[in-house]
ROFI-237412 format. One record per residue (C-alpha): residue in three letters; x, y, z negated. Coordinates in steps of 0.05 Angstrom, whole numbers, padded with zeros to 5 digits, always signed. Layout:
AlaXYZ...
This chain:
Unk+01297+01919-02912Unk+01339+01917-02849Unk+01370+01983-02871Unk+01393+01952-02938Unk+01426+01891-02908Unk+01452+01916-02840Unk+01473+01987-02856Unk+01540+01983-02819Unk+01508+01958-02755Unk+01452+02011-02759Unk+01504+02066-02771Unk+01542+02044-02709Unk+01478+02046-02668Unk+01463+02116-02697Unk+01534+02140-02678Unk+01524+02115-02607Unk+01457+02150-02603Unk+01490+02216-02627Unk+01545+02208-02576Unk+01492+02198-02522Unk+01456+02262-02541Unk+01522+02301-02538Unk+01539+02269-02471Unk+01471+02289-02443Unk+01480+02361-02466Unk+01551+02362-02436Unk+01522+02338-02368Unk+01471+02394-02370Unk+01527+02445-02383Unk+01568+02417-02325Unk+01507+02426-02279Unk+01505+02498-02301Unk+01575+02507-02276Unk+01616+02505-02340Unk+01684+02471-02340Unk+01691+02403-02372Unk+01725+02428-02435Unk+01676+02485-02443Unk+01617+02440-02430Unk+01639+02394-02485Unk+01651+02451-02533Unk+01584+02482-02522Unk+01549+02415-02529Unk+01583+02404-02597Unk+01565+02473-02620Unk+01492+02463-02601Unk+01487+02395-02633Unk+01521+02415-02698Unk+01559+02370-02749Unk+01553+02297-02732Unk+01562+02277-02805Unk+01506+02323-02828Unk+01459+02297-02774Unk+01475+02225-02792Unk+01464+02238-02867Unk+01398+02275-02852Unk+01373+02216-02811Unk+01393+02166-02865Unk+01360+02208-02919Unk+01295+02216-02882Unk+01291+02142-02863Unk+01308+02120-02934Unk+01254+02164-02965Unk+01206+02133-02914Unk+01225+02062-02932Unk+01219+02072-03007Unk+01154+02112-02998Unk+01126+02053-02958Unk+01149+02005-03010Unk+01115+02046-03065Unk+01050+02048-03024Unk+01054+01973-03011Unk+01065+01958-03084Unk+01006+02003-03105Unk+00962+01972-03052Unk+00983+01901-03073Unk+00966+01914-03147Unk+00897+01942-03128Unk+00883+01882-03082Unk+00905+01832-03134Unk+00862+01865-03188Unk+00801+01861-03141Unk+00810+01786-03136Unk+00827+01765-03208Unk+00809+01691-03196Unk+00862+01683-03141Unk+00912+01725-03179Unk+00906+01686-03244Unk+00909+01619-03209Unk+00970+01640-03168Unk+01006+01670-03229Unk+00993+01608-03273Unk+01014+01560-03218Unk+01078+01596-03205Unk+01092+01606-03279Unk+01088+01530-03289Unk+01133+01516-03229Unk+01184+01570-03244Unk+01182+01555-03319Unk+01197+01481-03306Unk+01255+01497-03259Unk+01284+01550-03305Unk+01280+01504-03367Unk+01315+01447-03331Unk+01367+01495-03300Unk+01381+01522-03369Unk+01402+01452-03391Unk+01441+01441-03327Unk+01475+01507-03336Unk+01497+01489-03406Unk+01516+01418-03390Unk+01542+01417-03318Unk+01560+01488-03299Unk+01588+01521-03361Unk+01664+01509-03369Unk+01686+01469-03430Unk+01706+01511-03490Unk+01780+01492-03481Unk+01839+01527-03451Unk+01842+01515-03375Unk+01791+01458-03381Unk+01797+01438-03308Unk+01866+01411-03324Unk+01842+01364-03378Unk+01829+01292-03356Unk+01806+01228-03389Unk+01846+01164-03378Unk+01821+01093-03384Unk+01838+01024-03359Unk+01791+00976-03325Unk+01792+00901-03315Unk+01735+00891-03266Unk+01753+00819-03251Unk+01736+00799-03322Unk+01676+00845-03328Unk+01710+00901-03368Unk+01695+00969-03340Unk+01726+01009-03398Unk+01789+00989-03434Unk+01829+01034-03480Unk+01903+01038-03490Unk+01951+01006-03539Unk+02001+01047-03579Unk+02058+01022-03535Unk+02020+01039-03471Unk+02008+01110-03496Unk+02083+01117-03509Unk+02101+01089-03440Unk+02053+01133-03402Unk+02072+01194-03442Unk+02147+01184-03429Unk+02144+01161-03357Unk+02089+01204-03326Unk+02110+01262-03282Unk+02038+01290-03273Unk+02021+01311-03342Unk+02046+01367-03385Unk+02023+01327-03446Unk+01984+01264-03464Unk+01947+01252-03529Unk+01914+01194-03563Unk+01850+01189-03602Unk+01806+01138-03636Unk+01751+01143-03687Unk+01738+01105-03752Unk+01697+01115-03815Unk+01728+01121-03884Unk+01701+01138-03953Unk+01717+01208-03975Unk+01721+01220-04050Unk+01724+01289-04082Unk+01659+01318-04057Unk+01593+01317-04096Unk+01583+01243-04081Unk+01625+01191-04046Unk+01612+01200-03972Unk+01628+01159-03911Unk+01658+01207-03859Unk+01671+01195-03785Unk+01745+01207-03777Unk+01782+01224-03713Unk+01852+01194-03716Unk+01893+01237-03667Unk+01964+01247-03646Unk+01996+01312-03667Unk+01991+01341-03597Unk+01917+01325-03589Unk+01891+01395-03602Unk+01948+01425-03561Unk+01924+01384-03502Unk+01855+01411-03511Unk+01881+01481-03522Unk+01841+01491-03587Unk+01856+01544-03640Unk+01830+01537-03712Unk+01779+01585-03742Unk+01812+01574-03809Unk+01881+01551-03829Unk+01923+01509-03780Unk+01917+01445-03741Unk+01959+01382-03742Unk+02033+01393-03728Unk+02086+01341-03707Unk+02114+01344-03777Unk+02046+01318-03804Unk+02055+01256-03762Unk+02122+01235-03790Unk+02125+01174-03835Unk+02114+01189-03908Unk+02089+01259-03891Unk+02036+01286-03940Unk+01967+01265-03914Unk+01926+01322-03886Unk+01855+01333-03859Unk+01825+01381-03808Unk+01750+01392-03816Unk+01702+01398-03759Unk+01662+01462-03758Unk+01595+01427-03766Unk+01620+01387-03825Unk+01650+01448-03858Unk+01585+01487-03852Unk+01540+01429-03872Unk+01579+01403-03932Unk+01616+01464-03957Unk+01574+01522-03935Unk+01630+01550-03892Unk+01670+01563-03955Unk+01738+01594-03935Unk+01768+01569-04000Unk+01765+01498-03971Unk+01838+01505-03950Unk+01885+01467-03995Unk+01829+01428-04028Unk+01848+01355-04042Unk+01804+01295-04023Unk+01818+01222-04034Unk+01813+01175-03974Unk+01840+01104-03971Unk+01869+01113-04041Unk+01913+01171-04018Unk+01903+01245-04032Unk+01892+01286-03967Unk+01897+01361-03965Unk+01851+01403-03920Unk+01896+01447-03876Unk+01847+01476-03826Unk+01777+01480-03795Unk+01762+01472-03721Unk+01718+01520-03681Unk+01650+01495-03656Unk+01667+01442-03604Unk+01630+01388-03564Unk+01628+01324-03604Unk+01669+01279-03557Unk+01684+01223-03555Unk+01651+01218-03623Unk+01616+01264-03672Unk+01675+01268-03721Unk+01669+01300-03790Unk+01744+01303-03802Unk+01810+01292-03765Unk+01874+01261-03790Unk+01942+01247-03759Unk+01958+01176-03736Unk+02005+01162-03794Unk+01949+01173-03845Unk+01906+01118-03815Unk+01922+01051-03848Unk+01903+01013-03784Unk+01936+01057-03733Unk+02000+01060-03773Unk+02005+00987-03788Unk+02066+00952-03756Unk+02021+00900-03724Unk+01979+00953-03688Unk+02040+00993-03666Unk+02076+00932-03638Unk+02016+00897-03605Unk+02014+00918-03532Unk+01947+00883-03522Unk+01912+00920-03580Unk+01878+00970-03532Unk+01835+01011-03578Unk+01858+01082-03563Unk+01826+01136-03520Unk+01873+01179-03481Unk+01866+01252-03459Unk+01918+01287-03417Unk+01931+01355-03387Unk+01952+01360-03314Unk+02013+01401-03296Unk+01995+01464-03256Unk+01985+01446-03183Unk+01980+01371-03194Unk+01917+01340-03163Unk+01878+01279-03187Unk+01901+01239-03128Unk+01974+01253-03145Unk+01963+01237-03219Unk+01926+01172-03201Unk+01985+01149-03157Unk+02033+01167-03213Unk+01993+01125-03264Unk+01988+01067-03216Unk+02063+01068-03205Unk+02075+01065-03280Unk+02022+01011-03287Unk+02056+00967-03235Unk+02123+00978-03270Unk+02092+00956-03337Unk+02061+00895-03304Unk+02128+00872-03280Unk+02160+00884-03349Unk+02104+00853-03389Unk+02069+00802-03346Unk+02035+00768-03405Unk+01998+00833-03422Unk+01979+00849-03350Unk+01955+00783-03317Unk+01940+00793-03244Unk+01875+00755-03249Unk+01848+00808-03297Unk+01853+00862-03244Unk+01877+00916-03292Unk+01874+00985-03261Unk+01878+01058-03282Unk+01821+01108-03278Unk+01828+01183-03284Unk+01768+01229-03293Unk+01761+01304-03305Unk+01740+01312-03377Unk+01677+01350-03362Unk+01656+01296-03313Unk+01669+01244-03365Unk+01627+01280-03415Unk+01569+01289-03368Unk+01568+01226-03325Unk+01508+01196-03361Unk+01467+01261-03359Unk+01485+01286-03289Unk+01439+01240-03246Unk+01381+01248-03292Unk+01384+01324-03298Unk+01394+01333-03223Unk+01336+01285-03209Unk+01291+01327-03255Unk+01314+01391-03222Unk+01298+01361-03154Unk+01230+01339-03179Unk+01213+01407-03208Unk+01238+01440-03145Unk+01191+01396-03103Unk+01133+01416-03150Unk+01150+01490-03139Unk+01153+01481-03063Unk+01087+01444-03066Unk+01057+01500-03108Unk+01082+01550-03057Unk+01050+01511-03000Unk+00985+01509-03037Unk+00987+01584-03052Unk+01005+01598-02979Unk+00942+01560-02961Unk+00901+01601-03010Unk+00933+01665-02985Unk+00915+01646-02913Unk+00844+01634-02932Unk+00841+01698-02970Unk+00872+01738-02912Unk+00819+01711-02865Unk+00766+01741-02909Unk+00802+01807-02904Unk+00805+01809-02828Unk+00764+01872-02818Unk+00804+01910-02870Unk+00869+01890-02836Unk+00841+01907-02768Unk+00822+01977-02792Unk+00893+01987-02819Unk+00923+01968-02751Unk+00873+02012-02715Unk+00898+02068-02760Unk+00969+02058-02736Unk+00997+02003-02780Unk+01048+01959-02744Unk+01055+01884-02748Unk+01115+01894-02793Unk+01073+01938-02839Unk+01021+01883-02846Unk+01074+01830-02858Unk+01112+01873-02908Unk+01049+01889-02946Unk+01031+01814-02954Unk+01102+01800-02974Unk+01102+01853-03028Unk+01036+01825-03053Unk+01063+01754-03058Unk+01129+01777-03089Unk+01089+01817-03141Unk+01051+01753-03159Unk+01115+01712-03160Unk+01153+01760-03205Unk+01093+01762-03254Unk+01094+01687-03253Unk+01169+01687-03262Unk+01162+01729-03326Unk+01111+01681-03354Unk+01154+01623-03330Unk+01212+01651-03369Unk+01170+01647-03431Unk+01151+01576-03416Unk+01224+01559-03405Unk+01242+01589-03473Unk+01187+01550-03506Unk+01207+01483-03475Unk+01283+01487-03472Unk+01292+01461-03543Unk+01255+01397-03528Unk+01296+01387-03465Unk+01359+01400-03503Unk+01340+01344-03552Unk+01328+01299-03493Unk+01395+01317-03460Unk+01432+01307-03525Unk+01417+01231-03519Unk+01461+01231-03457Unk+01517+01283-03466Unk+01553+01316-03524Unk+01551+01383-03486Unk+01477+01394-03502Unk+01492+01426-03570Unk+01499+01499-03549Unk+01448+01512-03494Unk+01412+01578-03488Unk+01385+01627-03437Unk+01441+01671-03409Unk+01451+01719-03351Unk+01460+01661-03301Unk+01393+01631-03322Unk+01358+01698-03317Unk+01388+01708-03247Unk+01366+01639-03228Unk+01295+01653-03251Unk+01294+01718-03212Unk+01320+01685-03149Unk+01272+01628-03155Unk+01214+01676-03164Unk+01234+01718-03104Unk+01243+01655-03060Unk+01175+01631-03082Unk+01144+01698-03066Unk+01176+01698-02997Unk+01157+01625-02983Unk+01083+01631-02998Unk+01076+01703-02972Unk+01113+01701-02906Unk+01071+01648-02872Unk+01003+01680-02883Unk+01036+01749-02870Unk+01062+01726-02803Unk+00995+01695-02784Unk+00957+01755-02808Unk+00998+01806-02769Unk+00995+01763-02706Unk+00921+01751-02711Unk+00902+01823-02723Unk+00941+01849-02664Unk+00904+01800-02620Unk+00839+01824-02650Unk+00854+01896-02631Unk+00869+01878-02559Unk+00801+01844-02555Unk+00828+01775-02535Unk+00798+01736-02589Unk+00732+01760-02619Unk+00713+01738-02689Unk+00754+01675-02689Unk+00816+01702-02656Unk+00878+01673-02688Unk+00839+01622-02728Unk+00870+01564-02688Unk+00939+01587-02709Unk+00917+01594-02781Unk+00883+01525-02779Unk+00946+01492-02752Unk+00988+01527-02804Unk+00940+01504-02860Unk+00944+01433-02835Unk+01019+01436-02834Unk+01019+01461-02905Unk+00974+01403-02925Unk+01022+01355-02892Unk+01079+01385-02933Unk+01040+01381-02998Unk+01022+01307-02986Unk+01093+01290-02968Unk+01122+01323-03029Unk+01070+01291-03073Unk+01084+01223-03044Unk+01158+01227-03060Unk+01146+01250-03131Unk+01091+01196-03142Unk+01137+01142-03116Unk+01194+01165-03162Unk+01147+01168-03221Unk+01119+01100-03202Unk+01188+01069-03201Unk+01205+01099-03269Unk+01140+01075-03298Unk+01151+01005-03273Unk+01222+01007-03300Unk+01196+01028-03369Unk+01144+00975-03368Unk+01198+00923-03352Unk+01239+00949-03411Unk+01179+00945-03457Unk+01166+00873-03434Unk+01237+00850-03449Unk+01241+00797-03503Unk+01302+00819-03545Unk+01312+00746-03567Unk+01294+00758-03640Unk+01238+00787-03682Unk+01246+00862-03691Unk+01189+00875-03740Unk+01199+00883-03814Unk+01275+00882-03814Unk+01315+00936-03852Unk+01388+00949-03834Unk+01442+00993-03864Unk+01518+00998-03857Unk+01566+00985-03915Unk+01629+01022-03896Unk+01684+00989-03937Unk+01742+01022-03972Unk+01796+00982-03935Unk+01848+00990-03989Unk+01799+00966-04042Unk+01770+00908-04002Unk+01832+00891-03962Unk+01830+00814-03966Unk+01778+00761-03954Unk+01771+00740-04027Unk+01752+00810-04052Unk+01706+00819-03993Unk+01671+00752-04005Unk+01661+00769-04079Unk+01633+00838-04064Unk+01587+00813-04009Unk+01560+00755-04049Unk+01541+00801-04106Unk+01502+00845-04058Unk+01467+00786-04025Unk+01447+00755-04091Unk+01421+00820-04122Unk+01383+00845-04061Unk+01351+00777-04052Unk+01317+00786-04119Unk+01282+00851-04098Unk+01206+00839-04092Unk+01187+00845-04019Unk+01257+00819-03994Unk+01248+00752-03958Unk+01318+00739-03930Unk+01383+00776-03934Unk+01446+00772-03892Unk+01509+00809-03872Unk+01535+00817-03801Unk+01590+00853-03766Unk+01541+00881-03716Unk+01468+00901-03710Unk+01429+00882-03647Unk+01405+00937-03600Unk+01458+00985-03626Unk+01500+01015-03571Unk+01548+01046-03620Unk+01561+00980-03656Unk+01589+00934-03604Unk+01632+00886-03643Unk+01698+00859-03620Unk+01716+00826-03553Unk+01773+00777-03549Unk+01802+00717-03512Unk+01791+00645-03530Unk+01824+00579-03512Unk+01779+00520-03499Unk+01805+00452-03519Unk+01822+00405-03462Unk+01826+00465-03414Unk+01899+00483-03402Unk+01920+00556-03400Unk+01939+00575-03329Unk+01999+00622-03325Unk+01978+00690-03300Unk+01904+00676-03312Unk+01868+00716-03367Unk+01837+00678-03424Unk+01761+00673-03425Unk+01734+00738-03457Unk+01677+00732-03507Unk+01646+00776-03561Unk+01665+00758-03632Unk+01614+00769-03687Unk+01616+00754-03762Unk+01555+00736-03804Unk+01531+00703-03867Unk+01490+00639-03867Unk+01420+00671-03865Unk+01435+00720-03808Unk+01396+00681-03756Unk+01337+00671-03804Unk+01333+00745-03819Unk+01328+00761-03744Unk+01287+00700-03726Unk+01338+00676-03674Unk+01320+00605-03654Unk+01372+00551-03667Unk+01375+00510-03603Unk+01425+00456-03625Unk+01467+00436-03685Unk+01465+00474-03750Unk+01472+00544-03778Unk+01526+00567-03827Unk+01521+00543-03899Unk+01553+00560-03966Unk+01599+00499-03954Unk+01634+00539-03899Unk+01688+00569-03940Unk+01759+00593-03932Unk+01783+00525-03955Unk+01738+00483-03907Unk+01745+00469-03834Unk+01737+00530-03789Unk+01669+00530-03755Unk+01633+00574-03705Unk+01565+00580-03669Unk+01558+00602-03596Unk+01499+00632-03560Unk+01463+00599-03502Unk+01496+00646-03452Unk+01565+00623-03473Unk+01544+00551-03475Unk+01517+00553-03406Unk+01578+00591-03380Unk+01632+00544-03407Unk+01596+00478-03418Unk+01540+00475-03366Unk+01495+00414-03374Unk+01534+00395-03436Unk+01524+00404-03510Unk+01581+00446-03539Unk+01568+00423-03611Unk+01631+00387-03635Unk+01677+00420-03584Unk+01734+00463-03606Unk+01759+00532-03588Unk+01818+00575-03611Unk+01826+00649-03619Unk+01902+00647-03626Unk+01921+00606-03565Unk+01918+00538-03599Unk+01952+00552-03666Unk+01887+00539-03704Unk+01823+00508-03678Unk+01751+00523-03694Unk+01695+00471-03686Unk+01628+00493-03654Unk+01573+00470-03701Unk+01512+00502-03669Unk+01480+00538-03609Unk+01431+00596-03617Unk+01387+00632-03570Unk+01419+00692-03534Unk+01398+00761-03558Unk+01403+00831-03526Unk+01459+00856-03570Unk+01477+00920-03532Unk+01410+00943-03505Unk+01346+00918-03475Unk+01370+00935-03405Unk+01438+00899-03413Unk+01451+00828-03392Unk+01465+00773-03442Unk+01539+00766-03459Unk+01579+00708-03484Unk+01581+00711-03559Unk+01615+00667-03611Unk+01594+00676-03685Unk+01642+00662-03743Unk+01622+00655-03817Unk+01639+00717-03856Unk+01667+00674-03911Unk+01724+00649-03865Unk+01744+00713-03829Unk+01763+00781-03858Unk+01718+00839-03837Unk+01755+00892-03797Unk+01695+00936-03784Unk+01636+00964-03822Unk+01590+00906-03842Unk+01515+00915-03836Unk+01465+00892-03888Unk+01402+00862-03858Unk+01338+00848-03898Unk+01274+00816-03874Unk+01218+00846-03915Unk+01146+00834-03932Unk+01113+00898-03908Unk+01144+00966-03891Unk+01221+00957-03892Unk+01239+01029-03910Unk+01203+01023-03977Unk+01261+00978-04000Unk+01316+01026-03978Unk+01324+01062-04045Unk+01323+00998-04086Unk+01377+00968-04042Unk+01419+01031-04047Unk+01412+01031-04124Unk+01436+00959-04127Unk+01496+00972-04082Unk+01516+01032-04125Unk+01510+00991-04188Unk+01558+00941-04160Unk+01606+00995-04133Unk+01588+01068-04149Unk+01636+01092-04096Unk+01606+01049-04039Unk+01569+01092-03989Unk+01510+01068-03946Unk+01499+01096-03876Unk+01453+01086-03816Unk+01393+01064-03859Unk+01338+01046-03808Unk+01294+00989-03784Unk+01307+00945-03724Unk+01242+00971-03695Unk+01272+01041-03698Unk+01333+01016-03660Unk+01288+00986-03607Unk+01248+01051-03600Unk+01313+01089-03595Unk+01332+01044-03537Unk+01268+01064-03501Unk+01271+01138-03519Unk+01309+01164-03459Unk+01273+01123-03404Unk+01207+01138-03438Unk+01218+01215-03437Unk+01245+01211-03367Unk+01184+01174-03343Unk+01138+01223-03379Unk+01172+01284-03348Unk+01173+01254-03278Unk+01101+01230-03287Unk+01079+01299-03309Unk+01111+01331-03247Unk+01079+01278-03203Unk+01011+01287-03235Unk+01014+01362-03227Unk+01036+01353-03155Unk+00977+01305-03142Unk+00928+01355-03173Unk+00953+01412-03130Unk+00952+01369-03068Unk+00880+01346-03078Unk+00859+01417-03090Unk+00896+01439-03027Unk+00865+01384-02984Unk+00795+01398-03012Unk+00803+01473-03005Unk+00831+01471-02935Unk+00775+01425-02911Unk+00723+01466-02947Unk+00746+01529-02911Unk+00745+01491-02845Unk+00674+01469-02857Unk+00654+01540-02875Unk+00685+01569-02811Unk+00653+01513-02769Unk+00583+01522-02800Unk+00553+01546-02734Unk+00589+01491-02694Unk+00564+01437-02741Unk+00494+01465-02738Unk+00495+01462-02662Unk+00520+01389-02665Unk+00463+01370-02712Unk+00413+01407-02668Unk+00438+01369-02608Unk+00426+01302-02643Unk+00491+01286-02681Unk+00474+01242-02741Unk+00495+01258-02812Unk+00542+01198-02810Unk+00577+01225-02747Unk+00584+01294-02779Unk+00613+01264-02843Unk+00661+01221-02803Unk+00683+01280-02762Unk+00697+01322-02825Unk+00734+01265-02860Unk+00775+01251-02798Unk+00797+01324-02795Unk+00812+01323-02870Unk+00850+01257-02872Unk+00892+01267-02810Unk+00943+01313-02844Unk+00941+01268-02905Unk+00960+01207-02865Unk+01016+01245-02829Unk+01040+01271-02898Unk+01041+01201-02927Unk+01083+01177-02867Unk+01133+01234-02875Unk+01134+01225-02951Unk+01149+01150-02941Unk+01211+01170-02901Unk+01230+01221-02954Unk+01220+01171-03010Unk+01264+01120-02975Unk+01319+01171-02970Unk+01313+01201-03039Unk+01296+01145-03088Unk+01367+01117-03086Unk+01386+01171-03136Unk+01343+01134-03187Unk+01381+01069-03180Unk+01423+01079-03243Unk+01360+01094-03282Unk+01318+01035-03261Unk+01311+00967-03295Unk+01280+00907-03262Unk+01258+00944-03200Unk+01298+00966-03138Unk+01295+01038-03113Unk+01272+01015-03044Unk+01220+00968-03072Unk+01161+00964-03022Unk+01106+00950-03074Unk+01109+01020-03106Unk+01105+01062-03043Unk+01051+01018-03013Unk+01009+01025-03078Unk+01022+01100-03080Unk+01003+01109-03007Unk+00937+01071-03020Unk+00921+01110-03082Unk+00940+01178-03053Unk+00895+01163-02992Unk+00837+01143-03037Unk+00844+01206-03080Unk+00850+01250-03018Unk+00789+01216-02988Unk+00749+01230-03051Unk+00771+01303-03046Unk+00748+01306-02973Unk+00680+01279-02990Unk+00663+01343-03027Unk+00664+01389-02965Unk+00641+01328-02924Unk+00576+01325-02964Unk+00567+01400-02957Unk+00575+01393-02882Unk+00520+01340-02875Unk+00472+01384-02914Unk+00479+01444-02866Unk+00411+01469-02841Unk+00417+01475-02764Unk+00368+01534-02759Unk+00402+01573-02814Unk+00470+01558-02784Unk+00448+01582-02716Unk+00422+01647-02745Unk+00487+01660-02783Unk+00539+01707-02756
């Protein structure tokens, strides 16, 4: 091996040796009386060509190395076949460890390591604004802000806007609600995307009164139109305007949203409205930009902050200092993977620990196995084998096992990758095109080789060292056993430490999951059906037409057998993708302070029976009624969180708030219990509810139905009623609230299961290792134990001695593992709920349980030790 990796150095040594031979021959010639020049000439003639000699030596040595390698491999295969139990156990153990690491790395490779499918993706960045002082971590941009940053920035070659909406698409087989990306004309240029069919949006498409056009996503084109190339030029009606398909995108990550189609900004009735364009505070747009070559993130961030400060001076009302508005710039790939990165790296670390633990266990097994082959190894050394020959042979044997396990592990990875991809898709849009490639295969090979070296080098080193001592006669039968025993104890310590870290991590995740399962969402999730009613905004543009349409639906659905209560709402609880609208309010009798931001609360719309459908308790006042109409006084209901925040120790019923800085006032008529609107792990937020009959819907309303029995049984009947009222009205997101709740728990549940599986496997390997190591120790100490019993030692003393020897490395391993857990569990902080990463209860409990399990494992060889017959032990070899 040295010849492969240090060829240049060895060649230099060989050249020096050749020079020394020539110099020696020259000296002999000088002693014979030849002149210096002649002596050198004769020496060179006798030695011959330096190059030929060097090549002959390299060729002879290379043949020797490969011949030795061939013999070692042949010997390793014969040895492994003679011990099928050890071989099968080692191969399966490594296959599971390597397979788990390869499967997780396959996902990491596709999500974190593979470049984005864009032109020069490292130059693409995601921009957003933050207002941390008012609790807003992510704020978009207004149209005016996009124009300002595009015109004034010196760091970007281009800057594009994006937002997503849903519209009804007519012209296909049935009316369909499509997710539509509304983009500026330069959006695809910023990404560096080329169409697979037709063309993309041009600046001319974004001009006022330009013919409306659509670009289809690749997935939508394949799913709905069978990848028909004749789709180009086909007309579809959207928002009462005919749109023509001009192109199809290539397969791309679905970010920021999984869009079906794309349209220019001027085709969107909301984005192109004068109010939206002029309102600097209407921050609803996502911004992507491309850095100029050579510009760093630090330089771009400074440039953005300079522009932001300039805008704050020009428009102080839109940038109040108390809000703490700031710019944030993030590489696009980092933005697309920020939710998945910590979880995937944590799982890779956990699987890596399991593999290291498996290697330690196999090293222990190999040590035990090698001790039983002492005579065989001694004979080989007596026959001329060197310590390096013994070490190399064991290394070849372990690498053979590891490579076999690696091949099986690759099969395991291929079988489990799909499930991991589905899991990762919950956290990142980059989990759509993940497969085994050359990088994954190389990773699997490297991991297998490292595993083979790890569990083969330790017993190989001990074996070569012990056998040499045996030949010199310095040790007798137990020569080298002390070194092997110390090494086995060190390996047990490592196994226990790794297991402890994994068990603590799994314990924290399990406690976090339990806390999530125990969260009261604030309403009754059982037997509630929900579905979205995406409106045609040109057809239902005003409050009157909306009220008429909604009331027809409520009345008809209420008559379905099995429907108890029916309501409409602007949002659905526990739905991350349906967050509602956040806006400022003015509280009567509390003057607006110049420069201070207005109180920010979430606005939701609902019909009178909304709280009854969900079973949300009314704490004070009344709910909405049919008397709350467009012609009556404006009313609202607040949740308990908002009441406590703005009217602590007071009843807010009867007090007034304004959403337009005092132009109109709304009276609070009730207080309801707070609900977990955005997730079980999210804190309550201030929410104010308005009656749907008094406020025009600006989003997709949701229909909620409390049922008698299984909610999904009513879905078809509800859809039929809606289509009878409006044949072109689509329904989307048909599901139960229980399904939404389970979806909230999906990612933490799978993460806990994966980490728990790793920890359980680690615990099993550790207990097997502790039991096996102690069992071998008892076997090798049989004569010693027999002598102790013969001299009067009691069974209890023998048992205590064995347990003490077995538990000593366990206790040390737990102590080291506790330090490791303290240093490593902080990576779980973003994934935990209701428990801190450095919580003392979990490691204390794990330490106790691990000690108990290890003690039970030690009792097996302990009981065997106390049953040793002294006379039989004394007669044994």
